C-alpha positions, -999 to 999 in steps of 0.1 A, spaced: -420 470 -470 -456 459 -463 -444 425 -450 -419 444 -428 -447 465 -413 -466 434 -403 -438 420 -382 -442 419 -343 -410 440 -339 -428 470 -355 -451 471 -325 -423 468 -299 -427 498 -275 -390 496 -265 -379 500 -301 -401 531 -306 -389 546 -273 -352 543 -284 -361 556 -319 -379 586 -304 -348 595 -283 -326 594 -314 -351 615 -334 -354 640 -306 -316 644 -305 -315 646 -343 -342 673 -343 -322 694 -318 -291 692 -340 -312 699 -371 -326 731 -356 -290 741 -347 -278 734 -383 -306 755 -399 -302 784 -375 -264 784 -379 -266 784 -417 -291 813 -419 -275 833 -391 -242 831 -410 -257 847 -440 -269 818 -462 -305 819 -476 -331 797 -461 -333 774 -491 -296 763 -488 -298 743 -456 -333 730 -465 -323 717 -500 -290 704 -487 -308 684 -460 -332 668 -485 -306 660 -511 -274 654 -492 -288 643 -458 -256 639 -439 -252 659 -407 -215 660 -404 -209 667 -441 -236 694 -440 -220 712 -410 -186 710 -426 -198 723 -460 -217 752 -445 -187 760 -423 -165 763 -453 -190 784 -472 -194 808 -442 -156 810 -439 -154 822 -475 -145 790 -492 -160 781 -526 -187 756 -534 -161 731 -548 -141 731 -515 -173 726 -496 -185 698 -518 -151 681 -517 -151 682 -479 -186 668 -477 -177 639 -500 -146 631 -480 -166 629 -448 -192 607 -464 -168 581 -477 -173 563 -445 -208 555 -456 -194 531 -482 -183 508 -453 -216 514 -435 -236 505 -466 -218 471 -467 -228 465 -431 -265 470 -438 -268 459 -474 -289 429 -465 -314 450 -446 -325 471 -475 -347 445 -491 -352 436 -528 -361 460 -555 -343 491 -569 -367 516 -552 -360 500 -517 -323 500 -523 -322 536 -536 -343 549 -506 -324 527 -481 -291 539 -494 -302 575 -489 -311 567 -453 -277 552 -444 -262 573 -416 -241 567 -386 -272 566 -365 -293 542 -385 -264 518 -390 -255 518 -353 -292 514 -344 -296 484 -367 -264 466 -358 -273 470 -321 -303 447 -325 -303 410 -317 -318 394 -348 -320 400 -385 -357 410 -385 -353 434 -357 -323 449 -374 -342 455 -405 -371 471 -387 -348 493 -367 -330 505 -398 -362 514 -417 -382 529 -388 -353 549 -375 -341 559 -410 -375 572 -421 -382 588 -387 -348 606 -386 -351 618 -422 -385 633 -415 -375 649 -381 -342 662 -394 -357 680 -424 -386 695 -405 -363 708 -378 -337 721 -402 -365 741 -418 -377 754 -384 -342 764 -374 -336 781 -408 -368 801 -404 -359 810 -368 -326 824 -381 -308 846 -356 -337 845 -331 -321 815 -312 -288 834 -306 -256 814 -304 -267 778 -306 -233 766 -293 -242 780 -259 -269 754 -255 -246 724 -261 -268 713 -290 -239 697 -308 -235 672 -280 -270 658 -280 -267 634 -310 -233 619 -301 -245 612 -266 -276 593 -278 -256 574 -304 -231 563 -277 -260 551 -255 -273 530 -284 -240 512 -291 -231 505 -255 -251 472 -254 -232 458 -284 -199 469 -269 -207 450 -237 -220 419 -253 -197 414 -283 -159 414 -275 -149 417 -312 -170 448 -316 -156 462 -284 -120 457 -296 -127 472 -330 -143 503 -314 -114 507 -290 -89 506 -318 -109 530 -339 -112 554 -310 -75 553 -303 -67 560 -339 -92 588 -341 -79 605 -310 -43 602 -321 -51 617 -355 -72 646 -343 -44 670 -335 -26 665 -368 -53 659 -394 -81 681 -409 -116 679 -395 -133 647 -406 -102 627 -414 -99 611 -379 -134 596 -384 -122 579 -416 -90 567 -400 -111 551 -372 -124 526 -397 -91 508 -391 -109 492 -362 -128 472 -388 -97 452 -395 -98 439 -359 -134 431 -362 -129 413 -395 -100 393 -381 -120 383 -350 -150 373 -371 -128 352 -393 -112 335 -364 -147 326 -350 -158 312 -384 -126 292 -387 -130 277 -352 -166 268 -360 -156 248 -391 
């Protein structure tokens, strides 16, 4: 980690600007999550501890939604685990960015999210990808947990958080981050298109969270394209 902090990419203003935007969007969603949880009747410690230990925005929202709807802890945990299965594929994509040592891999695995993976893979070289993953991962983790606590303490004072469109902030920033990769890499663009089509088709007929998992079918296209490139190179 020390050698990583000495790389020139760490002092790249553009990188910090983009990370700041993602953290700001994550903070807004974190406030929303904390406020929704407490306004629905959960004690403050539930969203706070969940954010520290689970640290998975979509899974947390789904689990809290089930709890507030009267579902049991088992159903909430099962739903969260189902949504987080996509992180297994994400972890493979950034496994080489975590660095050596058990501590680095343990901490890095906890920081694997949709946003950190997208941020890392959008970079142009291995060193920049590693810097982007760690800086965005640590920044997002800190901002998310602070803002979840703030939202939970605010409770019902914010009113209906849905009226502010807070749930749209994070997806919008994430889309902006991946657009360069979609423009510059045709295999990635084809994989994303297939995944989007599958997810949209599955949304009306499958439970919440399942379309995201089915969208991973796009990885088949990406893998096939990557294999074809490797084969032509040899």
